[in-house]
N, C-alpha and C positions, 0 to 999 in steps of 0.2 A: 367677229362675224355678226351680220345683221340680217333680220328676217326679210327685209325688202329684196336683198340679193338672193337669199337662200330659197325664196319662193319663185324663182325665175321660170317663166313660161317659154323661154327660148328653146328652139329645136335646132338640130344640126342643119347648117346651110342657111339659116335665117339671115336676111340682110337688113331687117328693121326690127325694132323692139316690139315685143308682144306685151301689151298692157292688160292688166286684169279687168279694168273697167270696159275694155272693148270686147271682152269675151262673150260668145253666144251662150246664154245661160241654159239653153236646151242641149248644148253639146260642148261642155266646158273642156278646155284643153287637157286638164289633169284627168278627166274621165275618158278622154280619147286614148290616153296612155293605157288605161285598163283594157279598153276594147282591142287595142293593137296587140297587146300581150296575149289576150284570150284567143285571138284568131291566128296567132303565129304557129308555125309547124313545131317549133322547139317547145312551146308550151304543151301542145297536144301530145307530144311524145312522153310527157311525164305520167300519162295514164298507165304506162307499162314500165315504170322505173321504181326501184325499191325505195321505200321509206324506212322500214325496219327489217322485215323478213323478205329476202329475195325470192321472187318467183312463187309467192304464196298463192294458193288456189282457193282460199276462202274469201268470201265477201266481206268478212269482218275487218280485214286488215287494210290499212291505209296505203295508198300509193303516193308517189311524189305529187301527183295531180290533186288528189283529195286533200292531202296535207297542205298544199299551197293555197287551195281555195279556202280552207279553214283558217289558215294564218292570215289571209287577206281580210276575212270577216272580222277577226279579232283586231287586226291592225286598223281597220276603218273606225272601229269604236274608240281605240286609243287615240287616233288622229283627231276625231271629232271632239272628244273631251278636252284634249290638250288645246285644240284650235279655239274652242270657245273661251278658254282662260287667256290665251295669248291675244285674242282680239280685244278682250277687255283691258288687258295690260298694256297693249301697244295700239293706241287709237289710230295711228298713222296707217295701219294695215286696213282698218275699216274705211278710211278715207280713200285708199287705193282700190277699194271694192272687194277685198278678200273676204271670204265667208267661211263659216265653220266647216262646211262640207269640202272646201278646198283641201284642208289638212287631211281630212279623212280619205279623200280621193288620192292624194299623193302617197300616203303611207300604205293604203290598200294596194295601189298599183305596184309600188316597190316590193311589197310583201308577196304579191302574186308571182312576181318574177324571181323571188329570192333563190329558188333552187333550179332555175332554168338552165344553168350551165353544168349541172351535176351529171356525171357519166352513169352508165348502167351499173347495177349491183351496189348502190349506195356509196358510202364513204370508202368502202373497200375498193371501189372502182377508181377513185382518185389515187389511192395508194398504189394500186396495180400499175397505173400509167406512170407514176413517178418511179416506181421500182424497175420498170422495164428499162428506163434510161440510166438510173443510178447503179443498178447491179445486174441488169439483164443484157440482152443483145444490143440494146440501144446505146450502150457505152461507146460504141465505135464512132458515134457522131460528135463526141465531145470536142474534138480538136477543131471542128468546123464552126464552132459557136463562141460567142462572147460569154463572159462569166454570168451576166444577167440572163442571157438567152438560155444558157444551160440550166440555170436555177429554175426558170419557168417550167422546164421539162421534168427535172428530177423532183420538183416539189409542186407538181401539177395541182392547180387549185380551181375548184368548181366556181368559186366566186369570181375569179378573174375570167374564167371561160364564159360565165354569165354576162359579164360586162362586154366581152368580145361579141357575143351573140347579139346583144342589144344595140351595139354601136358600130359594128364592122360594116364597111361598104363592100358591096358586090356589084358585079356588072348589072346595070339597070336598077340598082337599089343602093342609092348613096345614103350613108349615115345610119345603116341598119334599119331598125323600125322607127327611128326618129322619135324617141320619147322626149318629154320636156326635161330640161336640165334639173329641175327640182326633183323629179322622180328618179333620175339617174343618180343624183346626189344621195337621196334617201336609200337607194339600192346598195350603195357602196359602204358596207360595214367596215372594210379594211382599205382605206384610201392610200395605198402605198404599193411600191414595186416589190418584187421578190427578194431583191438585194438592196442594201446590206441587210442581212438577217440578224437582228439584234433583239431577241425576246426581252420584253419588259413586263411589268405588271399592268401596263395599259391594255385594256381590252381590245383596242384597235390594232395592237401589235400581234395579236394571236395568230393571224394569217395575213395574206396579202390579197389585193383586189384588182390588179391590172397587169397584164402581160406586156412585154416590150412592144408587141405589135400594135397596141393601143395607147402607148405612152404619149404620143403627140396630142391626140384628142383629149386624153386625161388631163393634160396641162391646160388645155383650153377650157375644159369643163370646170376644173377647180378654180381657175381665175375668174370665170364668169360668176360662179356662185360665191366668190369671196371666201373660200375656205382658207384658213390660216395654215401656214407651215408648222409642222411639228418638228421636222428636221429637213431644212431646205436642200442640202446636198444629196440627201437620200430620196428626194421626191416623195416625202411622207407628209401627209396632211392630217389635221384634226378632222374628225367626222362631221358630216352634215348632221345637225341635231336630230332630224327626223329619222336618221338611221338607228338611233337608240330605240325608237318605237317599233321599227321593223324587227329589230333583234328581240325585243321584248315579246312581240306577237309570236315569233318563232319559238322562243323559250317556253312560253305559256303552252303552246300547242304540243310541242314534243314532250314536255314534262307530263302533261295530263293525258294526252291522247295516245302516245306511245304506251303509256302505262295501261290505258284501257285496252289497247290491242293485245298486250301481254295477258290480260285477264281473259279476253275473248278467245285467245288461242290456247288457253289452259296452261300457260307457262307460269302464271301467278295464281295462287288460290284466291278465290273470290272473297271469302270472309276476311282473309288476311289483308287483301288489297283495299277492301272497303274501309277498314279501320284507318289505313294511312290517309285516304281521302277525307274521312271524317275529321281527322286531326287538323287538316288544312282549312276546313270550313266550320269549325266549332262556333265561330262568332256569328254565323249567318244561317246555320241550319235550323229548319223547323222540324224538330224531332217527331212531333205528332204527325206531320205530313209525311215525313220520311218512312216511319214505321207502318203507315197506312198503305204504302205502295205495294202492289200485289206480288212483285217478283224481284229478283236480284238485278235483272236487266234494267228495270225501271228505276231502282234505287241507284244503280251506277250512273244512269243518265242524269238523274237529279243531282248527284254529287259532282259530276263532271261540269254541269252548268254553273253550279255554285262556285266551284273551284276556279273556273275560268273568270267568272265575274269578280271574285275576290282578288285575283292576280292582276286583272285589268285595273281595278281601283288602286292597287298598290303601285303598279308601274306608272300610272299617270301622276300619282302623288309624288313619287320619286323624281319624275321628270320636272314637274312644276316647282318643286322645292329646290331643284338644282339647276334651273334654267340658266341663271347667270353664269354658273361654272361651265355648263355645257357650251354656251356661246363663246366663252373664253377658251374653250378647249382643254380645260383643266379637270373636267370630270372624266375619270379614267376607268370606269367599271360599268358592267351591264346594270340596267335599272333594277333587276331583281336580285342582284348581289347585295348582301347585307340588309335586305328588306326584312320586315317583321315575320315573313314566312320562310326565311332562309333555312331553318332547321327542317321544316316539313318538306320543302322542295328537295333538299339534299337527301332526305330519307327515301323519297320516291325515286330519285335518280339512281341512288345506290342499288335499289331493288331492280330497277329496269336494266342496269348494266349487268348485274349478276344473273338475272332470270331471263332477260330477253336478248340484249345485244351480244351476250356471250353464250347463248344457248347453242346446243349441238346443231339444231336445224339451221340457224343463222351462219354459224362457222363453216359448216359443210358447203353451203351454197356460196359463201364468199370465197372459199378455196377454189371452187369451180370457176367463179367469176375471174379470179386472178389468171387462171390458165387461158381462158377465153380471150381476155383483153390483151395479154402478152402475145398470143399467137396472131391476133388481128393486127396489132401494132407492128409486129415484125413483118408480116406480109405487105401491108399497105405502105409502111415507111420505106421499105426497100424498093417497092415499085415506084413510089413517088420520087425518091432520091435518084433512082436510075433514070427516070424521065428527065429530071433536072440536069443530070450529067450526060444526057443523050446516049445512055447505054442500056436502055430498057429492052427487055426480052418480049417475046410474044405473050408469055405468061403475065408479065407486068402490065402489058396493054389490056389484057383481059380483066385483070384485077381492077385497074383504074376505071374501067367501064362501069364498075359497081359504085364508084365514088361520085356523089353529086357534083355538078359543075362548080357550085359555090366554093367547094374545097379544092378542086383541081386548078381553079384559076389562081390560087395562091402559091402554086409551085414556081416560085421566082427566086428563092435563095434557100440555103439549107435550113435556116431558122423558120422562115415562113412555111416551108414545105412540111417540116416536122410538127410545128404547132398547129398547122391546119389539119394534118393527119390525126393528131390527138383530138382535135375538134370533131372530126368525122366520127371517130370511134366513140367519143363522148356523146355524140348526138343519137347514137343507137339506143333503142329501148332494150330492156333485159332480153325479151324474146327475139328481137331482131339480131342482137349480138350472138345469141345461141344459134340461131338459124344460119347466120352468115358463117359462123365458125364451123358448123357442120358441112357447109358447102365447100369451103376452102380446104377442109380436111378430107374431101373426097366422098362424102356421103350424099347421095342423091335424095332429096326430100321433096 
């Protein structure tokens, strides 16, 4: 892979090449990507989607929106530091007018969108959609689908749904929100289909990133960016190098900030938690300044800033030390895996799993989310399939009036109908899903 191709400014539908030297410096193409994501309906809905604790009523806890904004800020820093080094190492990029901020803008935009496809109720929402088809009432549709189409449903993936949101054409809106190919490449942490499912130690095999509905454009995108095949028959590619930075930004934020949320919610004792953060920043902490801070909140903020800074430095070092391997596709782990802070990061994550992710409050709300999503999928899938088969009832017609046109227009085949219905349910915020569930259950609100 080479950086000239990887930094493509091309957008869906372009008929001529976009050159960096021709860009308007006051409205750079990569910065336009950021703006388009910010103003999209899908991004705005993240303000009421779970990051850690579903339906939390406290101001302290992050939503998917605040998490995404923070990840994009960290990603911008990662991109700029890496970009400066790459421009020095590859003079041809300077000759083509690329600048440090280009890298920051690409990675920040991709990071801003990294959770845009996630359904309500956090990762439990993804599992609930998959379980509806794998072991719930959705099993009835299996015989109507190919193996790959069925796998998309039983292993519903927020990353693939995000790629769908960003790239899917609708009536009057061709090519989705038409991001640059460089940003789309950096967005795709798992550039592969759902099948064949062959788990390996390669970090890019952890999940998948494209539904069958977007496979044609996916092939065009990977070809334009020059992504190398990891496994040609399986439509599996090596990552765009900047996807490693997007992943690192997300890893940094959820490691540190989810931990901070746990402290603010009282799920982790403050004194206990502060010690874990101090272990991560021993090389950079100013103890005199730290102990002079007036309260625990101030001390926590200070440690959080130091921890994020330390992990940014470590992630950029890992990227630059391994750039050649990343370009060849042979670097197969996350940037923060096996870094010098591995032990401290693992300690924090273990505490977060035990005290936050598996807390009674989280588990109880995830259980409710499972029921809500299963019931919504059952009602809307049945109504949409009945419309496809021209057997819809009056009740089906009423239900479909609640589904936006962008999803109803995809009722063209069993697979398109079902994956679009999943997309509709996934587009709902936590509160919207609860409210809609109450309405279809007969409760007037």
